[in-house]
N, C-alpha and C positions, 0 to 999 in steps of 0.2 A: 603824721600826728608826731608832733613833737616830744621831746624827753620831759619827766617830770623832774624838772632843775628849781627846786626851790630856794629861792631868792631871800635875803633878807631885804625889807620891804621899810621904806624910811620913812613911809606915810603914819601920819597918826590918824587913825580912822575912828573918830569918835562917834558915838552912838546916835548923838544928836545928826551930825552929819548922812550918816547913812537913813536915818527915821526919815529924813526929809525925801530922800530919794526914794525910800518907799511908798512916802504918801503921794508924790508924784508921779510914780508909776503904778502903784495898788489901787488907791481911790479910785480913779475912770475907771478902772478892769472891775475892782468890784461894785459898783452903782450899776453899769451895765449887763453885771454878770445876776444880781437883785432882780434890776426889771425884767430881766429875760425868765428869771423864775418868777414871779409877780404876775405874767403874761400866762406861764403856764398853769399857773391856779387858776387866773382868771377864765383860761379856756374849761378848765374842768368845773369850776364855780359855776360858771354862765350856765352850762349842758344837763348841774345836777338840778336845775329846776325838770328835768325833763323826766327825771328817774334816776334809780340806784344804776340801773343798766345801762344807762346814756353816760352817768361817770363810770364806770369800769370801763365803758368800749373807747373812751377817748384814752383813759388809762394804760389801756393793752394794746391800743391802736399806733400811741405814740412810742410806747417802746420799743418796737421793731425799726420806728426811724430813729429812736435812740441808737440802736444796738447799729446803724449804717452809720450815724453820725459817728460813733467811736471809729472806726474805720481813718474819716474825714480828721478828727482829733488826732490819734494815732499821727498821720501824716501832716498835720501842722504842729503838733510837737516837735518834731522831729526839722521841721522848715525853722521852727525860731527858734532851737536850741544852734543850728547853724550859723542862720541870719545873724541871732547876738552875737556868736563869737568870731564872722566876717566882720560885724561892723565894729567890734574892740579892735580889730585887725587894720581897720580903715579900707575894706575890700567890697566897696559896692558891686561891681561887676558879679563878685561870687555870689552877692547874698541877693541878689536880682535874679540868677543863673538857678540857684536852686530855689525859690519860690516860684520860677516860669517850669522846671522839673517837676514839683510837690502837684501844680494846678494843672497840669497834662494827664497827670498819671492817677491822680484822683478821679478825673471825669471818666477816662478808661474803666475804671475799676468800677463807679457809683452806677452809670449806667447798666450794665446787668443787674445790678443789685434792686436798682427801683424797679425794674420790669419783675422780677421774678416776687417783691415785696406786693407791687399792687395788682398783678396779675392772679396770684395765688395768696390773697389777701385772708377769703374766707378758710382757707386751710392750715394756714401756719394760724390762726390765732385761735383752733380748736385746740390747740397744743396748751393754749393759757384758761381756757373756759368751755364750757359745754353749756352755757347761757346762750339758745340759739338767738335770741334779740340780743345781745351785748355782740355776737361774731356779726351778725347784720348788718349792725349801726358801726362796729368798726371798721368795716372791709368799705362802708361807704366812706368814712374818714379818710381812708387810706387809698381811696380811688380819686378822690376831690383836691389832695396833698401831693397829687403825683409828682410833679416838677420840685418840690421842695427841697430833695437831697442834693441834686446839682446846685439850688441857687445855692444852698448853704455851702455848701464844698468852697464855691468862689469866694463867699463871704470870708468864711473860718481862715482860708488860706490867706487873704489878703489881710486878716486883721493880723493874725501870728506875725505876718515881715514886719507891720507897720508896729506894732507894740514890742518886739524884739529888735528896731532899731530906735525906742527910745520914744514913740509915738501912741501913747494911749490914748490920748483926749479927743483923736478925731475918729476914732470906732465908736466911743461913747457918744458923741454928739449926733452921729447918723444915727446909731443903732437908736436912741434915744426916739428921733423922728420916728423912726419904723415902729416902733413898740406901740408910739401913743396911734397911730394910724391903725396898727393890725388889732388893738383894745377897741378902736371906734368901730372899726369894721366886724369886729367880734359882736359888739351889740347891736349893729344894723341887720348883719347876716343870721346870726342865732336866733332873736326875738322876730325878725322881717320889721318892716316898715319900710314907706318912700316908695312903693310900687316891688319891693321886693320880699316874697314869702316869708312865712318864719321856715328855717332851715335848721336849726336846732345842732346836733353833730356835724352836718355836712358843712354848715354855717363856718362853724371853727378852724375847720379845713382850708377852705375857699380861701378865708381872711388870711391864715398864716400865708398861703399861697402867694397873694396877693402881697402881703407886707415882705415877703423875702424876695419879691420881682425888685419891687422899690427898692430896696437896702442893694442890689447888685447894684440897679444904676444909680444911684446916689453914690456909693463906693467910686466908680470907674469914671463918674464924673467928674467929683471931687479929685482926682487923682491926676487929672488930665488938666482940668482949670489950674490946678497948683504948681503943672509942670514939676510932681512928685518923682524921685531917683524911683519908682516901679516904672513910670512911664518912661522916663528920659536916660537913662541909662540903659550900654548895651549888656548884651548877654552874650556868654563864651560859645565860640562855634563848637569846639570841641569838651564835650562835658562830659566824657567815658568817667576820668577822676572823682568831676563832684557827685556824677549819677552812682557811681559806688560809694563815695562817703557819705550820699545821703539813704542810700539803699542801707547802710549797716546798721543805721540809727532807726529808719522808719521800719524797717520790716520787723523788729523784737518791738517797738513801740506800739505798731496796730495792732500786732499780733497778740499783744498784754492786754491794749484796749479793748480788742475783741472777747478776750477770756473774761476780762471784767463783764462786757455789757452782757453776753452770755450767761454769766452768772447771775446779775442782773434781772435777766429776763427770766432764767429759772425760779429764782425768789419769786418773781409773780406769779408764774405759773403756781408754785406751792401754795400761794395765799392764795390765787384764784381756785383752786381744786380743792380747798378748805369752804368757799360759800362766797356771795355776789356780796355779802357785808364785807366781810375781810377784804374783798379784792380790790370794792369804794373805797374801806380806810387807807388802803396801802396806796392806792391811788393818788389822794388826795394828800397824804403824810409826805408822800415822795418829791411832789415839785415845792413842798415848805422847806424837805431836809436841803434841797437843792439852792434856794431862796437861804438857809442859813450858811449853806457851804459857800455862796457867792460873795460872803464877808473876806474868807478866808484864800478863796482861787485869786483874788487879786493878789494877796499876800506872795502867793505861790508863782506868781506871774513875777512879778518885779523881784523876788528871789533869782528866781531861772532867767531873768534879763540881766540883770546886776551880777550875778556867778559867771553866766558866758560870757561877758563881755571883759569880766576881769581874768577868766580863765584863758581866751583868745590873746590876751596880752601878756600870758606866763606871771601874774600876779598869783601865785598862790597862796600863799601867807595871806594876802588878802581876801582872797576868795573863803578859803577856813575860816578867819574870824567873821566876817557877815554870816556865815551861813551858819556859827554858835548864836550869833544875836540873833537871827532868822528864828531858831527853835525855840529860842527861853520866850519873847515877843508871843508867839502863836499858844506855845502854853497857857502862859497869863490870859492870855485873851478868849483863851477855849474855854477855860475854868470860867471866864467873866461870862462869857455868853451862855453859856450851861444854866447859870446860876439864875439868871434873867430869865431865859426862859421858863424854867421852872416856874418862876414867881406869876408867870402871868400866862400858867397852864389852861386855865378856864377859857382866858378871853379866846388864844389861839384858837383851841376846840371850838368856839363859838363861831368864829370868823371864818372858821374851813368849814363851817355846817356839820362837825362831828359831834354836837350837843345834843343831837335826837336821842330819842329811848333805843334804837335802834344800833346805833355807831357807838356812843359814850363808851356804853361798857366794856368795848372791842379798843378804841382809841388812846382813852385816856393813861392806861396803864404802858402802851406803847409810845407815847409822847412824852412818858416821865422816862423810859429808857430812853430813849433819842437824847433829851437834856443833858441824861448822866454820863453819854457814851461821845457826847459830839467832840470834847475835847482831843480823845484819840482819834477820831476819824480823820479831825483836821490835822493834825501832827503830821501822820500819816502820810497825808495829803502834801503838805507841805518838802516832809523829807523826799518823797518819792517824785514830787513831780517840779518842785523849784528847787533840789541839791544834787539828786542822785542824777538823773536823766539830764539836768543841765550838764553835769560832765560825761555825759554817754554812757552811764553805766545801765545799759537796756538790756543786757541779758538777764542781769542779776532781776531785773525788778521782772522781767518774764517771767522766770522762774517763781520768783516771790509769788507774785498774782497767782498762776498755778495750783501753787501750792497753799495757801490763806484759803483761796474761796474754794477751789475746787477739791481738795484732801483734806478740806476742814469744816468749812462755811455751809456749802451746800449741803457734802452729806447730814452736818448734824441736826441743819434744818428739816432735810426731809425726814430723819431719824425720829427728832420731837413734835412732827407733822402730821405723820401717819402711820408710825410705830407705836410711839407713846402718847400719840391724841392729846396732847397739852393745848391748853389754851393760845390761843393769839399773840397775847404779850411776849410767853416762855417761849413762842417758837421765832418771835422778833428779837428777841435777847440772842437766842439761839445762832442770826443769821448776823448779827454782829461779835461774836466769834474771832471771825475771821481776823478784825482790825488787831484784835489781841498777835494772835499770832506774825502779823504782820508788820507791826510795830517792833517784837521781838528781833526778826529778822531784820528789819529795814535800819535801826539804830545801831545793832553790830557795824554793819556794812558801812554806813558813815563813818565810826570811827575808825575802819581799816583805811579810810580816804582815799579806795579804788577808783573814787568819781574826780578826782582831780586829774582831768584830761585837758590840753589844749586840741581840739576836733580839728582845729583848721590844717588845710593842705600848706605843705613850704612853697608849691609850685604847682600851679596849675596848667 
């Protein structure tokens, strides 16, 4: 790791120049993330015709996949951080080697995880609900989605390498094709038709499995056809130093992702034991939340890539100036999006099938709280994923995630739900208390500039 030598940059980094790069990188990622979120909402909405139990079952079953996907996300994040810095250093061999290491190690981890989630699906879902119908339907979903995790890992790692090398458009195009196919298969399998019986929850899972397999085929066909660097560049024979470098970032990043994922699962367990209606509302608001976050996820990816490439070239002053631009932009953007969502609150509730007599009194105040807090969540996402982790400050992020979620958020939510017996909206508000703690810790860390590091190896 190189020393922190702050250089006087002669470049005049104008805001419009940064903005053009952000749009080029962030827009495709944001569109793809939004489509993925819309697909998740479509899954839940389509099965909602089969009752609240079906809605809740898809929500809790997919949450276990979400926990496993967080393992991949941690590994993909570490891969993207290093690929961006090596790309800035013009070292494609090391970038390719890191990607292959991430892919192989992830498969070794996910095979046993997949087996546990599938074989013991009925038992693990008892942690989230006591409704036997929900448990049975959720278990069926996980069995039909058996290979999804391995396929998703191959996709996530490949996309992280492409995005960190500046190609965000290809994952978007291929992702759009896959999502369109997935939605079409959802309509076919869930409702039945053309010789296929009505499958309900199982149909949603089968459609996801087939579409993920198609996406893997499309990605690797494209890479081979275009003689992409991920196919043509050789890998290093001796990978010990790179593997150590990768593990140093990947282990805390993955543990941090798991802490956050299990915390999210804990929140779902809390709402699940408050009642099936509360769980159904949480299952529908969750994907909508992800849809809102997708707008900002693209910005955080762009921030991470641009900062990573600058840090890999020792352009530390440029990196810090860009980070300030990103923070100001997300703050203003977050407040604007929150205001627009508040104005469209009734339409959103109707679209999510939350305007019914049973669900509206629960969902309406919770959605209002989400709209008011979205700017804070988005700012945290940018600072953590786009700035701190871009410079390898992952051990701090790990400590911060544990403190904010498991020492503040989860205990406060449990206390509000089961000791104070508060209504859903107030319990939901307590869940968001972790975001305030997270912001205080992260912004102080950002100002100290411990994240400004060149993570590339001087010699491999």
